C-alpha positions as CSV (number, residue, x, y, z in Angstrom):
1,M,52.6,22.1,29.1
2,Q,50.7,22.1,32.3
3,H,51.9,19.5,34.9
4,E,50.1,18.3,37.9
5,P,51.4,16.0,40.7
6,V,48.0,14.3,40.9
7,L,45.1,14.3,38.5
8,I,41.8,13.0,39.9
9,I,39.1,12.1,37.4
10,G,35.7,12.5,38.9
11,A,34.4,15.2,41.3
12,G,31.8,13.0,43.0
13,P,31.9,12.3,46.8
14,I,34.7,9.7,46.4
15,G,36.8,11.8,44.1
16,L,36.5,14.7,46.5
17,A,37.4,12.4,49.4
18,C,40.5,11.4,47.5
19,A,41.5,15.0,46.9
20,I,41.1,15.7,50.7
21,S,43.4,12.7,51.5
22,A,46.0,14.0,49.0
23,R,45.8,17.7,50.3
24,R,46.3,16.6,53.9
25,R,49.5,15.0,52.9
26,G,50.9,18.1,51.2
27,V,49.8,17.2,47.6
28,D,47.5,19.7,45.7
29,P,45.6,17.6,43.1
30,L,43.6,18.9,40.2
31,V,40.1,17.3,40.0
32,I,38.2,17.2,36.8
33,D,34.7,16.0,35.9
34,A,32.9,15.5,32.7
35,G,29.9,17.1,34.4
36,A,29.2,19.3,37.5
37,I,30.5,18.7,41.0
38,A,28.8,15.5,42.3
39,Q,27.3,14.9,38.8
40,S,26.0,11.5,39.8
41,I,23.8,13.1,42.5
42,V,22.7,15.7,40.1
43,R,21.2,12.8,38.1
44,Y,19.1,11.7,41.0
45,P,15.4,12.5,41.0
46,V,14.6,16.0,42.2
47,G,13.7,15.9,45.9
48,M,15.1,12.3,46.4
49,T,15.8,11.2,49.9
50,F,18.8,9.0,50.6
51,F,18.3,5.7,52.2
52,T,21.3,6.3,54.5
53,T,21.9,8.7,57.4
54,P,24.0,11.8,57.1
55,E,27.1,10.7,58.9
56,R,27.7,7.9,56.5
57,L,27.9,10.3,53.6
58,E,30.4,12.6,55.2
59,I,33.9,13.1,53.9
60,G,36.9,14.9,55.4
61,G,35.3,15.1,58.8
62,H,32.8,17.8,57.7
63,P,29.4,17.3,59.2
64,L,26.4,16.9,56.9
65,V,23.4,18.6,58.4
66,S,20.0,17.7,57.1
67,S,16.5,18.8,58.0
68,G,15.3,15.3,58.4
69,A,16.7,11.9,59.6
70,K,18.1,11.3,56.1
71,P,19.5,13.9,53.7
72,T,17.9,14.9,50.4
73,R,19.5,15.2,47.0
74,E,19.6,19.0,47.3
75,E,21.1,18.8,50.8
76,A,23.8,16.5,49.5
77,L,24.7,18.7,46.6
78,K,25.0,21.7,48.9
79,Y,27.2,19.7,51.2
80,Y,29.7,18.4,48.7
81,R,30.2,21.7,46.9
82,G,30.6,23.3,50.4
83,V,33.2,20.7,51.3
84,A,35.1,21.4,48.1
85,R,35.1,25.1,48.9
86,A,36.1,24.6,52.5
87,E,39.0,22.3,51.6
88,G,40.2,24.6,48.7
89,I,40.0,21.8,46.2
90,R,40.9,22.8,42.6
91,I,38.1,21.5,40.4
92,R,37.5,21.9,36.7
93,P,33.9,20.8,35.9
94,Y,32.8,19.9,32.4
95,T,36.3,18.7,31.5
96,R,36.6,15.2,30.2
97,L,39.6,12.8,30.1
98,D,39.9,11.4,26.6
99,E,43.3,9.7,26.6
100,A,46.1,8.9,29.0
101,A,49.3,7.0,28.5
102,R,52.4,6.2,30.5
103,T,55.5,8.0,29.2
104,G,58.8,7.8,31.0
105,D,58.3,8.8,34.6
106,G,54.8,10.3,34.2
107,L,51.5,10.2,32.4
108,R,50.5,12.3,29.3
109,C,46.8,13.1,29.2
110,S,44.4,14.7,26.7
111,L,41.5,16.6,28.2
112,S,38.4,17.9,26.4
113,T,37.1,21.3,27.6
114,A,34.6,23.9,26.3
115,R,37.6,25.7,24.9
116,G,39.0,22.7,23.1
117,V,41.5,19.9,23.7
118,Q,44.2,20.5,26.3
119,P,47.3,18.4,26.8
120,L,48.5,17.8,30.4
121,T,51.0,15.7,32.2
122,C,50.8,14.3,35.7
123,D,52.8,12.0,38.1
124,R,49.8,10.1,39.3
125,M,46.2,9.7,38.3
126,V,43.1,8.5,40.2
127,L,40.1,7.3,38.3
128,A,37.0,7.9,40.4
129,T,34.7,8.1,37.4
130,G,31.8,6.2,38.8
131,Y,29.3,4.8,36.3
132,F,26.3,7.2,35.8
133,E,27.6,8.6,32.5
134,H,27.3,5.2,30.8
135,P,23.7,3.7,30.9
136,N,23.0,0.1,30.1
137,L,21.4,0.3,26.7
138,L,18.4,-1.9,25.6
139,G,19.6,-2.1,22.1
140,V,16.1,-1.6,20.6
141,P,15.0,0.6,17.7
142,G,14.3,4.2,18.7
143,E,16.4,4.2,21.9
144,N,18.2,7.3,20.7
145,L,15.1,9.4,19.8
146,P,15.1,12.8,21.5
147,H,12.1,12.0,23.8
148,V,14.0,9.0,25.3
149,T,16.3,9.4,28.2
150,H,18.2,7.1,30.6
151,Y,18.0,9.6,33.5
152,G,15.2,11.1,35.6
153,E,14.3,14.7,35.4
154,E,12.0,17.3,36.9
155,A,8.6,15.7,36.9
156,H,6.8,19.0,36.2
157,L,8.1,18.7,32.6
158,V,5.8,15.8,31.8
159,S,2.6,17.1,33.3
160,G,-0.3,16.1,31.0
161,L,1.8,13.7,29.0
162,D,1.9,9.9,28.4
163,V,5.0,8.6,30.1
164,V,6.6,5.1,29.9
165,I,9.1,4.2,32.6
166,V,11.3,1.1,32.2
167,G,12.8,-0.4,35.4
168,G,11.9,-1.9,38.7
169,K,14.4,-0.4,41.2
170,N,14.4,2.8,43.2
171,S,14.9,5.3,40.4
172,A,12.0,3.8,38.4
173,A,9.7,3.7,41.4
174,E,10.6,7.3,42.4
175,T,10.2,8.6,38.9
176,A,6.9,6.9,38.4
177,L,5.5,8.4,41.6
178,N,6.9,11.9,40.9
179,C,5.5,11.9,37.3
180,Y,2.1,10.6,38.4
181,R,1.8,13.4,41.1
182,A,2.9,16.0,38.5
183,G,-0.1,15.0,36.4
184,A,1.4,12.6,33.9
185,R,-0.3,9.4,32.7
186,V,2.3,6.8,33.8
187,A,3.0,3.2,32.6
188,L,5.7,1.2,34.4
189,V,7.4,-1.6,32.5
190,Y,9.7,-4.1,34.1
191,R,11.2,-7.4,33.0
192,G,10.8,-8.9,36.5
193,A,7.6,-10.3,38.0
194,S,7.5,-7.5,40.6
195,L,9.4,-4.6,42.0
196,K,12.9,-5.3,43.3
197,S,13.0,-6.1,47.0
198,S,15.5,-3.3,47.5
199,V,13.0,-0.6,46.7
200,K,12.9,1.9,49.6
201,Y,10.3,1.0,52.2
202,W,8.5,4.3,52.0
203,L,8.2,4.1,48.2
204,R,7.1,0.5,47.8
205,P,3.6,0.7,49.4
206,D,3.0,4.1,47.8
207,L,3.7,2.7,44.3
208,E,1.8,-0.6,44.9
209,N,-1.2,1.4,46.1
210,R,-1.1,3.6,43.0
211,I,-0.9,0.5,40.8
212,K,-3.8,-1.2,42.7
213,A,-5.9,1.9,42.3
214,G,-5.3,2.0,38.5
215,E,-3.5,5.4,38.8
216,I,-0.3,3.9,37.5
217,Q,-0.3,1.2,34.9
218,S,2.1,-1.7,35.5
219,Y,3.4,-4.3,33.0
220,W,5.5,-7.0,34.7
221,S,7.6,-9.7,33.0
222,S,7.6,-7.4,30.0
223,E,10.3,-6.0,27.7
224,I,10.4,-3.0,25.3
225,T,11.0,-4.1,21.7
226,D,10.6,-0.9,19.8
227,I,10.2,2.9,20.4
228,T,8.7,5.4,18.0
229,R,8.0,9.1,18.3
230,R,4.4,8.3,19.4
231,D,4.5,5.0,21.3
232,V,6.5,2.0,22.5
233,A,6.0,-1.7,21.7
234,L,6.4,-4.2,24.5
235,R,6.3,-8.0,24.7
236,G,4.9,-9.7,27.8
237,G,6.2,-13.0,29.3
238,D,3.4,-14.9,27.5
239,G,4.5,-13.4,24.2
240,T,1.7,-10.9,23.9
241,E,2.7,-7.7,22.2
242,I,1.0,-4.3,22.8
243,R,1.8,-0.7,22.1
244,L,1.6,2.1,24.7
245,P,1.4,5.8,23.9
246,A,4.5,7.6,25.0
247,D,5.4,11.3,24.8
248,R,8.4,10.7,27.1
249,V,10.3,7.5,27.8
250,Y,12.6,6.9,30.8
251,L,14.8,3.8,30.4
252,L,16.1,3.5,34.0
253,T,17.9,0.2,33.4
254,G,21.2,0.8,35.2
255,Y,24.7,2.0,34.4
256,H,28.3,0.7,34.0
257,P,31.8,2.2,34.3
258,D,33.7,3.6,31.2
259,F,35.4,0.3,30.3
260,E,36.5,1.7,26.9
261,L,38.5,4.5,28.7
262,F,40.2,2.0,30.9
263,V,41.2,-0.1,27.8
264,R,42.7,3.0,26.1
265,I,44.7,3.7,29.2
266,G,46.1,0.2,29.2
267,I,44.3,-1.1,32.3
268,E,43.9,-4.9,32.3
269,F,40.9,-6.9,33.5
270,E,40.7,-10.0,35.6
271,P,40.0,-13.1,33.4
272,G,36.3,-13.9,33.2
273,S,35.2,-10.7,34.8
274,A,35.0,-7.0,34.3
275,R,37.0,-6.1,37.4
276,P,40.1,-3.9,36.5
277,V,43.3,-5.4,37.7
278,H,44.6,-3.5,40.8
279,D,46.4,-3.9,44.1
280,P,43.8,-4.3,46.8
281,A,46.0,-2.5,49.3
282,T,46.9,0.6,47.3
283,L,44.3,0.5,44.5
284,E,47.1,1.0,41.9
285,T,46.4,-0.7,38.6
286,N,48.7,-2.6,36.3
287,V,49.6,0.8,34.7
288,P,52.1,2.4,37.1
289,G,50.8,5.6,38.6
290,V,47.2,5.0,37.7
291,F,44.8,4.2,40.6
292,L,41.1,3.4,41.0
293,A,38.7,4.6,43.6
294,G,35.0,3.9,44.2
295,S,32.7,1.7,42.2
296,V,35.0,1.3,39.3
297,T,37.1,-1.0,41.4
298,A,34.3,-3.6,41.2
299,G,33.8,-3.7,37.4
300,R,30.2,-4.5,36.7
301,K,29.5,-5.3,40.3
302,I,28.9,-1.6,41.0
303,S,26.5,-2.3,43.8
304,E,29.4,-3.6,45.9
305,I,30.9,-0.1,46.3
306,F,28.9,3.0,47.4
307,I,29.7,6.4,49.0
308,E,29.5,4.9,52.5
309,N,32.5,2.5,52.0
310,G,34.2,4.1,48.9
311,R,34.9,7.3,50.8
312,Y,37.9,5.6,52.4
313,D,39.7,4.9,49.2
314,G,41.7,8.1,49.2
315,E,43.4,6.9,52.4
316,R,44.3,3.6,50.6
317,I,45.9,5.6,47.7
318,F,47.6,8.4,49.6
319,G,48.0,7.1,53.1
320,D,50.8,5.3,54.9
321,P,50.4,1.5,55.7
322,E,48.6,2.3,59.0
323,S,46.1,4.6,57.3
324,R,45.6,2.0,54.5
325,A,44.9,-0.8,57.0
326,Q,42.4,1.4,58.9
327,A,40.7,2.4,55.6
328,V,40.3,-1.2,54.6
329,R,38.9,-2.1,58.0
330,L,36.4,0.8,58.0
331,A,35.2,-0.1,54.5
332,H,34.7,-3.7,55.4
333,E,32.8,-2.8,58.6
334,T,30.5,-0.5,56.6
335,P,27.2,-2.3,56.1
336,R,25.6,-2.2,52.7
337,P,23.0,0.6,52.6
338,E,19.5,-0.9,52.9
339,G,17.6,-0.6,49.7
340,E,20.7,0.0,47.5
């Protein structure tokens, strides 16, 4: 049976940063991901511009060069796969962790791959799984229909179609504008009375002007109640119900970590919250040898952790006390990205 000294679950920026911290201390980890490298960024809208500046997305001391003041989705993807190549990180994309259990001095794992199930053992495991693979469901009829998705996609695909977008944050705003400019007829539905205040400053006036001009329809204080193959039903704050034609439906309602996986591994949660129990200094959970990194440390408060401060977590896991203290200080000194 294959054995690894360290198994890192998640090949996003923080998982890669953890791998770099391990390798620079003489440990060669195996990194797996249920999707591609930096799968969470793959999910971002095509052409998206980050709110933050390049140096705050860098890992391992590798410079991120962007054509503008802030990097795009495509520049970030090129950067992170380039860092993985330069650092010689072993990555297995499209490989999912199904189970893991403590046995004696190590951990026994079950991985799902395109070739079937593979058993594997490891000494230590780092869960840097993020949250993008688990959308917050509305729980309405029709949510699982094939024309409904919880992720953005290339706007060209909906040219000439009726599109309904649910959400009031950056992803919904960006998707609405992209679909409109690709030639779709767009309706934006949000349970709040207006867009979230965190919407990027260059998106907000653009979207508000498109709504004011009647080019994008908006339905505030409204909730979707039913989805069919032809339309969606929504209820307004005053109880009024209407139906909107919908060839494509984007439910951009947020995401959460894979809590079910954590439970199967045996990780406990703090009473009254969804925060996994872990040592704040080392990020080790109540399961010996199992560590957390990135947004999963915050439970449902995923907005507390982002690339800019989560990129230091590898030093907390693999570093000495001095490195850990510095990582904690840097993370605490990192301001929250504006608009996140």
